[in-house]
LUMMI-361224 format. One line per 4 residues: number of its first residue (from 1); for each residue x, y, z of N, C-alpha, C. Coordinates in steps of 0.2 Angstrom, whole numbers, padded with zeros to 4 digits. Atoms other than C-alpha are relative to their C-alpha. Last residue first. Example, Ala and Ser with C-alpha at 12.3 -4.5 7.8 and 13.67 -1.06 7.14 Angstrom:
# residues 2
2	-0004 -0006 -0001 0068 -0005 0036 -0004 0005 0003  0004 -0006 0000 0062 -0022 0039 0004 0006 0000
***
This chain:
# residues 372
372	0002 -0007 -0003 -0162 0139 -0100 -0007 0002 -0003  0003 0001 -0007 -0161 0120 -0104 -0003 0007 0003  0006 0003 0001 -0158 0124 -0123 -0004 -0001 0007  0004 -0005 0003 -0144 0136 -0118 -0007 -0003 -0001
368	0002 -0005 -0005 -0136 0123 -0107 -0005 0005 -0002  0007 -0002 0002 -0136 0110 -0121 -0003 0005 0006  0001 -0001 0007 -0117 0107 -0120 -0007 0002 -0002  -0003 -0006 0001 -0116 0109 -0101 -0001 0002 -0008
364	0005 -0005 -0001 -0128 0095 -0099 0002 0007 -0002  0001 -0002 -0007 -0115 0084 -0107 -0005 0005 0001  0001 -0007 0000 -0117 0075 -0124 0000 0002 0008  0000 -0002 -0007 -0111 0058 -0129 0000 0007 0001
360	-0004 -0006 -0002 -0115 0054 -0147 -0001 0001 0008  0004 -0003 -0006 -0119 0036 -0152 0004 0006 0002  0000 -0007 -0001 -0112 0030 -0169 -0005 0002 0005  0007 -0002 0000 -0109 0011 -0168 0000 0008 0002
356	0002 -0004 0006 -0091 0008 -0173 -0007 0002 0000  0002 0005 0005 -0087 -0006 -0161 -0003 0003 -0006  -0006 0004 0001 -0078 0006 -0149 -0001 -0005 -0006  -0004 -0004 0004 -0093 0017 -0150 0006 -0004 -0002
352	0003 0000 0007 -0104 0003 -0143 0004 0004 -0005  -0001 0006 0002 -0092 0001 -0128 -0003 -0001 -0007  -0007 0000 0003 -0092 0019 -0126 0002 -0007 -0003  0000 -0004 0006 -0111 0019 -0125 0007 0000 -0003
348	0003 0004 0005 -0111 0005 -0112 0001 0003 -0007  -0004 0005 0001 -0099 0015 -0101 -0002 -0005 -0006  -0005 -0003 0004 -0110 0030 -0103 0005 -0006 -0002  0003 -0002 0007 -0125 0020 -0097 0006 0003 -0005
344	0001 0005 0004 -0115 0012 -0083 -0002 0001 -0007  0004 0006 -0002 -0109 0028 -0076 -0001 -0006 -0005  0005 0002 0004 -0096 0041 -0078 -0003 -0006 0002  0003 -0006 0003 -0083 0051 -0068 -0005 -0002 -0005
340	-0002 -0007 -0002 -0077 0038 -0055 -0004 0005 -0003  -0007 -0001 0001 -0083 0021 -0062 0000 0008 0000  -0005 0005 -0002 -0099 0014 -0055 0007 0001 -0002  -0005 0001 0005 -0110 0029 -0055 0005 -0005 0002
336	0000 0007 0003 -0124 0026 -0043 0005 -0001 -0005  -0003 0005 -0005 -0121 0042 -0033 0000 -0007 -0002  0005 0004 -0004 -0124 0052 -0049 0003 -0005 0005  -0002 0007 -0001 -0115 0065 -0059 -0006 -0004 0003
332	-0001 0002 -0007 -0120 0083 -0055 0002 -0007 0001  -0006 -0003 -0003 -0117 0089 -0073 0001 -0002 0007  0001 -0005 -0004 -0130 0077 -0081 0006 0003 0004  -0003 0002 -0007 -0124 0066 -0095 -0001 0007 0004
328	-0001 -0006 -0004 -0135 0066 -0111 0002 -0001 0007  0001 0001 -0007 -0134 0050 -0122 0003 0007 0003  -0004 -0005 -0005 -0138 0054 -0140 -0001 -0003 0007  -0004 -0005 0003 -0143 0043 -0155 0004 0005 0005
324	0000 -0006 -0003 -0149 0027 -0147 0004 0005 -0004  0004 -0005 0004 -0152 0013 -0159 0000 0007 0003  -0003 -0001 0007 -0138 0001 -0153 -0004 0006 -0004  0000 0006 0005 -0145 0001 -0135 0003 0003 -0006
320	-0004 -0001 0006 -0144 0012 -0119 0000 -0006 -0005  -0006 0004 0001 -0158 0012 -0107 0004 0001 -0006  -0002 0000 -0007 -0173 0023 -0101 0007 -0004 0000  -0001 0007 -0001 -0176 0029 -0119 0003 -0001 0007
316	-0004 0001 -0006 -0184 0046 -0122 0001 -0008 0001  0003 0006 -0002 -0190 0050 -0140 0005 -0002 0006  -0004 0006 -0001 -0185 0068 -0144 -0004 -0006 0003  0001 0006 0004 -0197 0080 -0152 0004 -0006 0001
312	-0004 -0001 0005 -0192 0096 -0144 0000 -0006 -0005  0003 -0006 0003 -0206 0096 -0132 0004 0001 -0006  0005 0003 0004 -0199 0078 -0128 -0004 0006 -0003  -0002 0003 0006 -0183 0086 -0123 -0005 -0003 -0004
308	-0003 -0005 0004 -0191 0097 -0110 0002 -0003 -0007  0006 -0003 0003 -0201 0082 -0103 0002 0006 -0005  0003 0004 0005 -0185 0072 -0102 -0006 0004 -0003  -0004 -0001 0006 -0176 0087 -0093 -0003 -0005 -0005
304	0001 -0006 0003 -0190 0087 -0080 0004 0002 -0006  0006 -0001 0004 -0190 0069 -0078 -0002 0006 -0003  -0001 0003 0007 -0171 0069 -0074 -0007 0001 -0004  0001 0007 0000 -0175 0081 -0059 0000 -0002 -0007
300	0006 0003 -0004 -0168 0098 -0060 0000 -0007 -0001  0006 -0003 0002 -0157 0109 -0071 -0006 -0002 0004  0000 -0006 -0003 -0141 0104 -0062 -0007 0003 -0001  -0001 -0006 0004 -0144 0086 -0068 -0001 0007 0004
296	0005 -0005 -0003 -0141 0069 -0060 0002 0007 -0004  -0003 -0005 -0005 -0133 0055 -0070 -0006 0005 0003  -0004 0003 -0005 -0137 0048 -0087 0002 0005 0005  -0003 -0005 -0005 -0151 0053 -0099 0004 -0005 0005
292	0000 0004 -0007 -0156 0042 -0115 0004 0005 0005  -0004 -0003 -0004 -0161 0050 -0132 -0001 -0003 0007  0001 0004 -0006 -0169 0042 -0147 0006 0003 0005  -0006 0003 -0002 -0170 0056 -0161 -0001 -0004 0007
288	0000 0007 0002 -0187 0060 -0169 0006 -0004 0002  0006 0003 0003 -0184 0078 -0167 0001 -0007 -0003  0002 0006 -0004 -0168 0081 -0156 -0007 -0003 -0003  0007 0000 0000 -0160 0093 -0169 -0003 -0007 0003
284	0003 0006 -0002 -0142 0097 -0165 -0008 0000 0000  0004 0003 0006 -0136 0111 -0175 -0003 -0006 0002  0005 -0005 0002 -0131 0122 -0160 -0004 -0003 -0006  0006 0000 -0004 -0122 0107 -0152 -0006 0005 -0002
280	0002 -0007 -0001 -0110 0106 -0167 -0006 0000 0004  0004 -0003 0005 -0104 0088 -0166 -0002 0007 0002  -0004 -0001 0006 -0089 0080 -0158 -0005 0003 -0005  0005 0000 0005 -0096 0081 -0140 0004 0002 -0007
276	-0003 -0005 0004 -0082 0076 -0127 -0005 0000 -0007  0005 -0004 0003 -0090 0067 -0113 0003 0006 -0004  0003 0002 0007 -0078 0052 -0112 -0005 0006 -0002  0004 -0006 0001 -0066 0059 -0098 -0004 -0001 -0007
272	0005 -0001 -0005 -0059 0043 -0091 -0004 0006 -0001  0003 0007 -0002 -0049 0037 -0106 -0006 0001 0005  0006 0000 0002 -0045 0055 -0112 -0004 -0006 0002  0003 -0005 -0003 -0030 0058 -0101 -0008 0000 -0003
268	0002 0001 -0007 -0024 0041 -0104 -0004 0006 0002  0005 0005 -0001 -0025 0043 -0123 -0002 -0001 0007  0006 -0003 0002 -0016 0060 -0122 -0006 -0006 0000  0002 -0004 -0005 -0002 0052 -0112 -0007 0003 -0002
264	0003 0004 -0005 -0001 0038 -0124 -0002 0004 0006  0006 0003 0002 0002 0050 -0138 -0003 -0004 0005  0005 -0006 0000 0015 0060 -0128 -0007 -0003 -0003  0002 -0002 -0007 0024 0044 -0123 -0005 0006 0000
260	0004 0005 -0003 0024 0038 -0141 -0002 0001 0007  0007 -0001 0003 0031 0055 -0147 -0005 -0006 0002  0003 -0005 -0003 0045 0053 -0134 -0007 0001 -0003  -0002 -0007 0003 0049 0036 -0141 -0003 0005 0004
256	0005 -0005 -0001 0047 0020 -0131 0003 0006 -0002  -0003 -0007 -0001 0058 0005 -0138 -0006 0005 0001  -0005 -0001 -0006 0054 -0013 -0136 0003 0006 0001  -0007 0000 0003 0046 -0014 -0154 0006 0000 0006
252	-0001 0005 0005 0029 -0019 -0148 0007 -0001 -0002  -0005 0004 -0002 0029 -0008 -0132 0002 -0006 -0005  -0006 -0004 -0002 0019 0006 -0139 0006 -0005 0001  -0003 -0003 0007 0007 -0006 -0148 0006 0004 0002
248	-0003 0006 0003 0004 -0016 -0131 0003 0003 -0007  -0007 0001 -0003 0002 0001 -0122 0003 -0006 -0004  -0005 -0005 0001 -0012 0006 -0134 0007 -0001 0002  -0002 0001 0007 -0021 -0011 -0134 0005 0006 -0002
244	-0004 0006 0001 -0021 -0011 -0115 0003 0000 -0007  -0007 -0001 -0003 -0027 0007 -0114 0004 -0006 -0001  -0003 -0005 0003 -0042 0004 -0126 0007 0002 0003  -0002 0002 0006 -0046 -0013 -0119 0004 0006 -0004
240	-0005 0005 -0001 -0047 -0007 -0101 0003 -0002 -0007  -0005 -0001 0006 -0058 0008 -0106 0006 -0004 0001  -0003 -0007 0002 -0070 0000 -0108 0001 0003 0007  0003 -0006 -0004 -0072 -0018 -0103 0003 0006 -0003
236	0007 -0001 0001 -0069 -0033 -0114 -0004 0005 0003  0001 -0001 0007 -0053 -0038 -0106 -0007 0000 -0002  0004 -0005 0001 -0054 -0036 -0087 -0001 0001 -0008  0007 0002 -0001 -0048 -0053 -0084 -0005 0005 -0002
232	0002 0001 0006 -0031 -0046 -0090 -0007 -0003 0000  0007 -0001 0000 -0028 -0039 -0073 -0004 -0001 -0007  0002 0003 -0006 -0010 -0044 -0070 -0008 0000 0001  -0001 0007 0001 -0006 -0039 -0088 -0003 -0004 0006
228	0004 0002 0005 -0014 -0022 -0085 0000 -0008 -0001  0007 0000 -0003 -0005 -0019 -0069 -0005 -0003 -0005  0000 0006 -0005 0012 -0024 -0077 -0007 -0001 0003  0000 0006 0004 0008 -0012 -0092 0000 -0006 0004
224	0007 0001 0002 0004 0002 -0080 -0001 -0006 -0004  0004 0002 -0006 0021 -0001 -0071 -0007 -0001 -0002  -0001 0007 -0002 0030 -0001 -0088 -0004 -0003 0006  0003 0004 0006 0022 0015 -0094 0001 -0008 0002
220	0008 0000 -0001 0026 0023 -0077 -0003 -0004 -0005  0001 0004 -0006 0045 0018 -0079 -0008 0000 0002  0000 0007 0002 0045 0024 -0097 -0002 -0004 0006  -0006 0002 0001 0039 0042 -0092 0000 -0008 -0001
216	0000 0007 0000 0023 0051 -0094 0007 -0002 -0001  -0006 0003 0003 0020 0070 -0090 -0001 -0008 0000  0000 -0001 0007 0005 0080 -0087 0006 -0002 -0004  -0005 -0005 0001 0009 0080 -0068 0000 0002 -0008
212	0001 -0006 -0004 -0008 0072 -0064 0005 0005 -0001  0000 -0005 0004 -0006 0059 -0078 -0001 0007 0003  -0005 -0001 0005 0000 0045 -0068 0000 0006 -0005  -0006 -0002 -0003 -0011 0048 -0053 0006 0001 -0005
208	0000 -0007 -0002 -0026 0049 -0064 0006 0002 0004  -0001 -0005 0006 -0021 0033 -0073 0000 0007 0002  -0007 0001 0002 -0019 0023 -0056 0001 0005 -0006  -0004 -0003 -0005 -0036 0029 -0049 0008 0000 -0003
204	0001 -0007 0000 -0045 0025 -0065 0005 0004 0004  -0003 -0002 0006 -0037 0007 -0065 -0001 0008 -0001  -0007 0000 -0002 -0043 0005 -0047 0004 0003 -0006  -0001 -0006 -0004 -0060 0010 -0052 0007 0001 0002
200	0000 -0005 0005 -0059 -0003 -0066 0001 0007 0004  -0007 0000 0003 -0053 -0016 -0053 0000 0006 -0005  -0005 -0002 -0005 -0068 -0012 -0042 0007 0001 -0003  0001 -0007 -0001 -0080 -0014 -0057 0005 0003 0005
196	-0002 -0004 0006 -0072 -0030 -0062 -0001 0007 0001  -0007 0000 0000 -0074 -0037 -0044 0003 0004 -0006  -0004 0005 0002 -0093 -0033 -0045 0008 0001 0001  -0001 0001 0007 -0102 -0020 -0035 0005 -0006 -0002
192	0005 0005 0003 -0108 -0022 -0018 0001 -0002 -0007  -0002 0006 -0003 -0093 -0013 -0010 -0004 -0006 -0003  -0006 0002 0003 -0095 0001 -0023 0002 -0007 0004  0000 0002 0007 -0113 0003 -0020 0006 -0003 -0002
188	0004 0006 0000 -0111 0004 -0001 0000 -0003 -0007  -0005 0005 -0002 -0097 0017 -0004 -0004 -0007 0001  -0005 0002 0005 -0108 0027 -0014 0004 -0005 0002  0004 0004 0005 -0123 0026 -0002 0005 -0002 -0005
184	-0005 0005 0003 -0111 0032 0012 -0003 -0004 -0005  -0007 -0003 0001 -0125 0040 0022 0004 -0006 -0003  -0001 -0004 0006 -0144 0038 0021 0007 0003 -0001  0005 0000 0005 -0146 0031 0039 0002 0005 -0006
180	-0002 0001 0007 -0130 0028 0047 -0005 0001 -0005  0007 0002 0004 -0132 0036 0064 0002 -0001 -0007  -0002 0004 0006 -0113 0037 0070 -0007 -0003 -0003  0005 0005 0001 -0117 0051 0082 0002 -0004 -0006
176	0001 0001 0007 -0102 0062 0087 -0005 -0006 0000  0001 0008 0001 -0103 0068 0105 -0002 -0001 -0007  0006 0001 0005 -0096 0086 0109 0000 -0008 0000  0000 0007 0002 -0084 0093 0123 -0007 -0002 -0004
172	-0001 0001 0007 -0082 0111 0123 -0001 -0007 -0003  0005 -0004 0003 -0088 0115 0141 0000 0000 -0008  0006 0003 -0001 -0078 0100 0147 -0006 0004 -0003  0001 0004 0006 -0062 0108 0140 -0007 -0003 0000
168	0004 0005 -0004 -0062 0122 0153 -0002 -0005 -0006  0007 0002 0003 -0049 0132 0143 -0003 -0005 0005  0003 0004 -0005 -0034 0140 0152 -0007 -0002 -0001  0006 -0003 -0001 -0031 0152 0137 -0004 -0004 0006
164	0001 -0007 0000 -0013 0150 0135 -0006 0003 0002  -0005 -0004 -0005 -0009 0133 0142 -0002 0008 -0001  0002 0001 -0007 -0025 0125 0135 0004 0004 0004  0006 -0004 -0001 -0023 0133 0117 -0002 -0001 0008
160	-0001 -0007 -0001 -0004 0128 0117 -0007 0004 0002  -0004 -0002 -0006 -0007 0110 0121 0000 0008 0001  0004 0001 -0005 -0021 0108 0108 0003 0002 0007  0005 -0006 0000 -0010 0116 0095 -0004 -0001 0006
156	-0003 -0006 -0003 0003 0103 0100 -0004 0006 0000  -0001 0001 -0008 -0009 0089 0097 0004 0005 0003  0007 -0001 -0003 -0015 0097 0080 0001 -0001 0008  0000 -0007 0000 0004 0098 0074 -0007 0002 0004
152	-0005 -0003 -0005 0006 0080 0078 -0001 0007 0001  0002 0002 -0006 -0010 0076 0068 0004 0002 0006  0005 -0004 -0002 -0005 0087 0054 -0003 -0002 0007  -0002 -0006 -0002 0012 0079 0052 -0006 0004 0003
148	-0004 0001 -0006 0006 0061 0052 0002 0007 0003  0004 0002 -0006 -0009 0065 0041 0004 -0001 0006  -0003 0007 -0002 0002 0074 0028 -0003 -0002 0006  0004 0005 0004 -0009 0089 0022 0003 -0007 0000
144	0007 -0001 -0001 0004 0102 0028 -0004 -0005 -0004  0003 0002 0006 0022 0096 0027 -0008 0000 0002  -0004 0000 0006 0034 0105 0038 -0004 -0002 -0006  0005 0004 0005 0022 0110 0052 0004 0000 -0007
140	-0003 0003 0006 0033 0116 0067 -0005 -0004 -0004  0001 0008 0000 0022 0125 0080 0003 -0002 -0007  -0007 0002 0001 0027 0144 0082 0000 -0008 0001  -0003 0003 -0007 0010 0148 0090 0007 -0003 -0001
136	0001 -0005 -0005 0005 0160 0075 0003 -0003 0007  -0004 -0006 0001 0013 0149 0062 -0001 0005 0006  -0006 0002 -0001 0004 0134 0068 0005 0005 0000  -0001 0001 -0008 -0012 0143 0069 0007 -0002 0002
132	0000 -0007 -0002 -0010 0148 0050 0001 0000 0008  -0006 -0003 0001 -0006 0130 0046 0001 0007 0002  -0005 0003 -0005 -0021 0123 0055 0007 0003 -0002  -0002 0006 0003 -0033 0135 0047 0006 -0002 0004
128	-0002 0005 -0005 -0040 0148 0059 0001 -0007 -0003  0004 0006 0001 -0041 0164 0048 0003 -0006 0005  0004 -0001 0005 -0035 0182 0049 -0004 -0006 -0002  -0003 0003 0006 -0028 0181 0066 -0005 0000 -0005
124	-0004 -0005 0003 -0032 0191 0082 0003 -0002 -0006  0004 -0005 0004 -0047 0182 0088 0004 0005 -0004  -0005 -0003 0004 -0039 0166 0095 -0003 0005 -0005  -0005 -0004 -0005 -0051 0161 0109 0005 0004 -0004
120	0003 -0004 -0006 -0068 0156 0100 0006 0004 0004  0004 -0006 0002 -0060 0152 0083 -0003 0004 0006  -0004 -0005 0002 -0046 0142 0091 -0004 0006 -0002  -0003 -0003 -0005 -0058 0131 0100 0004 0006 -0002
116	0006 -0004 -0004 -0069 0128 0085 0003 0003 0006  0002 -0005 0004 -0053 0123 0075 -0006 0004 0003  -0005 -0006 -0001 -0046 0113 0089 -0002 0006 -0005  -0002 -0003 0007 -0062 0102 0088 0005 0006 0002
112	-0002 -0007 -0001 -0065 0091 0104 0002 0002 -0007  -0006 -0003 0004 -0073 0073 0103 0000 0008 0002  0000 -0006 -0003 -0084 0060 0112 0006 0004 -0003  -0006 -0002 -0002 -0088 0046 0100 0000 0007 0003
108	-0001 -0007 0000 -0104 0036 0098 0007 0002 0003  0004 -0004 -0005 -0103 0018 0095 0002 0007 -0001  -0003 -0001 -0007 -0098 0010 0079 -0004 0004 0005  0003 -0006 -0003 -0109 0005 0064 0003 0000 0007
104	-0002 -0001 -0007 -0100 -0006 0052 -0003 0006 0003  0005 0003 -0004 -0108 -0011 0035 0001 0000 0008  -0001 0007 -0002 -0092 -0009 0026 -0005 -0003 0004  -0001 0004 0006 -0098 0006 0016 0002 -0007 0002
100	0007 0002 0003 -0105 0013 0033 0001 -0004 -0006  0002 0006 -0004 -0087 0012 0040 -0007 -0002 -0003  -0004 0006 0002 -0081 0023 0026 -0002 -0006 0004  0002 0003 0007 -0095 0035 0028 0004 -0006 -0002
96	0007 0002 0000 -0092 0037 0047 -0002 -0003 -0007  -0001 0006 -0003 -0073 0039 0045 -0007 -0004 0000  -0003 0004 0005 -0076 0053 0032 0000 -0007 0003  0005 0002 0005 -0089 0061 0044 0003 -0005 -0005
92	0005 0005 -0002 -0077 0060 0058 -0005 -0002 -0005  -0004 0006 -0001 -0063 0069 0049 -0005 -0006 0002  -0002 0003 0006 -0075 0082 0043 0003 -0006 0000  0006 0002 0003 -0083 0086 0059 0001 -0003 -0007
88	0001 0007 -0001 -0066 0087 0067 -0006 -0003 -0003  0006 0001 0004 -0061 0103 0059 -0003 -0007 0000  0001 -0007 0003 -0044 0101 0067 -0006 0000 -0005  -0002 -0002 0007 -0045 0085 0077 -0001 0007 -0002
84	-0001 -0007 0002 -0047 0078 0094 0002 0000 -0007  -0004 0000 0007 -0054 0061 0100 0000 0007 -0002  0004 -0006 0004 -0058 0060 0119 0004 0001 -0006  -0003 -0007 -0001 -0051 0043 0124 -0005 0005 -0003
80	-0004 -0001 -0007 -0057 0025 0128 0002 0007 0001  0005 0000 -0005 -0070 0024 0113 0003 0002 0007  0005 -0005 0001 -0058 0029 0099 -0005 0001 0006  -0003 -0007 -0002 -0044 0019 0106 -0005 0006 -0001
76	0000 0000 -0007 -0055 0003 0105 0003 0007 0003  0006 -0002 -0002 -0058 0006 0087 0000 0001 0007  -0001 -0006 -0003 -0039 0004 0083 -0007 0003 0003  -0005 0000 -0004 -0037 -0014 0078 0000 0007 0004
72	0000 0005 -0005 -0053 -0018 0070 0005 0001 0005  0005 -0002 -0005 -0053 -0001 0062 0000 -0005 0005  -0003 -0004 -0004 -0037 -0006 0052 -0004 0002 0006  -0005 0004 -0004 -0045 -0021 0044 0003 0004 0006
68	0003 0005 -0004 -0060 -0011 0039 0004 -0004 0004  0002 -0003 -0006 -0049 0003 0033 -0004 -0005 0004  0006 -0004 0001 -0040 -0007 0020 -0002 0002 0007  0006 0002 -0003 -0022 -0012 0022 -0006 0004 -0002
64	0001 -0002 -0007 -0009 -0007 0009 -0006 -0003 0003  -0001 0006 -0004 -0004 -0016 -0007 -0001 0001 0007  0003 0007 0003 -0012 -0004 -0019 0001 -0006 0004  0004 0004 -0005 -0007 0011 -0008 -0003 -0006 -0002
60	-0003 0000 -0007 0007 0019 -0017 -0004 -0004 0005  -0004 0005 0000 0000 0014 -0034 0004 0000 0007  0003 0007 0000 -0015 0024 -0031 0005 -0005 0001  0003 0002 0007 -0006 0041 -0028 -0002 -0008 0001
56	0001 0007 0000 -0003 0050 -0011 -0003 -0002 -0007  -0005 0003 0003 0004 0068 -0014 0000 -0008 0000  -0004 0004 -0005 -0007 0076 -0001 0005 -0004 -0003  0000 -0003 -0007 -0015 0091 -0010 0005 -0004 0004
52	-0004 -0006 -0001 -0010 0087 -0028 0001 0002 0007  -0006 0002 0000 -0017 0069 -0026 0005 0006 0000  -0002 0003 -0006 -0033 0076 -0020 0007 -0002 0000  -0001 -0005 -0005 -0034 0087 -0035 0002 -0002 0006
48	-0007 -0003 0001 -0030 0072 -0047 0000 0006 0005  0001 -0006 0004 -0045 0063 -0040 0007 0003 0000  -0003 -0006 -0002 -0042 0045 -0034 -0001 0006 -0005  -0004 -0004 0004 -0053 0030 -0037 0003 0006 0003
44	0004 -0004 0005 -0059 0017 -0025 0005 0005 -0004  0004 0004 0005 -0053 0003 -0014 -0005 0004 -0004  0007 -0002 0000 -0047 0016 -0001 -0005 -0005 -0004  0003 0001 0006 -0030 0007 0002 -0008 0001 0000
40	0005 0004 0001 -0023 0015 0017 -0003 -0001 -0007  0004 -0001 0006 -0007 0023 0022 -0005 -0006 -0001  0001 0006 0005 -0003 0022 0040 -0003 0003 -0006  0002 -0002 0007 0004 0034 0053 -0001 -0006 -0004
36	0001 0006 0005 0005 0032 0072 -0002 0003 -0006  0004 -0002 0006 0011 0044 0086 0000 -0006 -0005  -0002 0004 0006 0016 0041 0104 -0004 0002 -0006  -0003 0006 -0002 0015 0049 0122 0002 -0004 -0006
32	0000 0005 0005 0012 0067 0118 0004 -0006 0002  -0006 0001 0003 0009 0076 0134 -0001 -0005 -0005  -0001 -0006 0004 -0008 0083 0141 0007 0000 -0004  -0002 -0005 -0005 -0008 0069 0154 0002 0007 -0003
28	0002 0003 -0007 -0008 0056 0140 0003 0006 0005  -0002 -0006 -0005 -0009 0062 0122 -0002 -0003 0007  0003 0001 -0007 -0010 0048 0109 0003 0005 0005  -0004 -0002 -0005 -0007 0054 0091 -0003 -0001 0007
24	0003 0001 -0007 -0015 0046 0076 0005 0002 0005  -0005 -0002 -0005 -0012 0050 0057 -0003 0000 0007  0003 -0002 -0007 -0023 0042 0044 0006 0001 0004  -0005 0000 -0005 -0020 0039 0025 -0003 0002 0007
20	-0006 0003 0003 -0030 0034 0010 0006 0001 0005  -0007 -0003 -0003 -0047 0036 0018 0005 -0003 -0004  -0005 0005 -0001 -0065 0034 0011 0007 0003 0002  0003 0005 -0003 -0081 0044 0010 0005 -0006 0000
16	-0002 0000 -0007 -0074 0061 0006 -0004 -0006 0004  0006 0003 -0004 -0083 0061 -0011 0001 0000 0007  0004 -0005 -0002 -0070 0073 -0018 -0006 -0003 0004  0004 -0003 0005 -0057 0059 -0020 -0005 0005 0004
12	-0002 0001 0007 -0043 0050 -0011 -0004 0004 -0005  0004 0004 0004 -0045 0056 0007 0002 0000 -0008  0000 -0002 0007 -0033 0061 0020 -0004 -0004 -0004  0000 0004 0005 -0036 0059 0039 0001 0003 -0007
8	0001 -0003 0006 -0031 0067 0055 0000 -0005 -0006  0000 0004 0007 -0032 0061 0072 0000 0005 -0005  0000 -0005 0005 -0028 0066 0090 0001 -0003 -0007  -0002 0004 0007 -0033 0053 0103 0000 0006 -0005
4	0004 -0001 0007 -0034 0062 0120 0003 -0004 -0005  -0002 0005 0005 -0030 0059 0139 -0004 0001 -0007  -0007 -0001 0001 -0031 0074 0151 0003 -0005 -0005  -0001 -0005 0005 -0050 0076 0152 0007 0001 -0002
***
């Protein structure tokens, strides 16, 4: 009980089923022996919120190793040591889902959680976040949510807790089960999806990172243009065509003006947020209209929404075609969606719209009064 592997992970998006960085500290005889930090290509999209938290963007990890390859090198350390982390159930859950996405089932892992330890023994502070505890114990934490910094700080926190409270760690030892049933379905879907789908997810991540600060500069435009040229096999897919054509037009005269940067920024911001209703939802008459539902709904099962719309005269279609009038997108999204914030039905709709076919995309929020 004197040798530990202290870890911290950062994730690219709110699904928390992939890693974009990991910090690992080896503790031997209660002393820090070595530390390790690596950026990871999660092979999926980034959320702007996550980028704001840890500062890692898609372009930074494009050429980095994937977690499956890293795990082959480090998994032995997880079995030979007690694994420690702050709010450990989160970090191990992320690792579990990521491995599930690669079809890997590791052995169970013995672990300790410094959050749970601190909550039991440190009763005189307002909360037990890592940064709060570091302030309390005078532990240097320069950059919170950097996996390297957090893992080192967590290792030092463990030392402080053991020294001050003389903790019998065996009483707090847990075992994490890597039972894979019904976990990581989104990652499994992504791994099994086509190369085009994975590349479109990568494009979404890049775009999300570029527009996160609500600004766009020439260097970023040239980087995006380079990526698009490298992946021209995606032509024919939405929103690749729209972004490619827009950048090609901007670069046509060899000069990028401020107005062109602003216009391109708006196009990029809208490219992956397609659910913008251009009609007055209060005037929508579903009677005799062909309607298709996409995603999962806060209102309830999709069949329940379909029955309600049928009482309003709607004709339900299970797939998108040229005759569809409305595609309604559920607020909860769907585990089967192939591109970050919308799925294949919406993607198909947008491709039809680009060809001039009038199909309206409506979010569940737009018709919330009707559903009530």
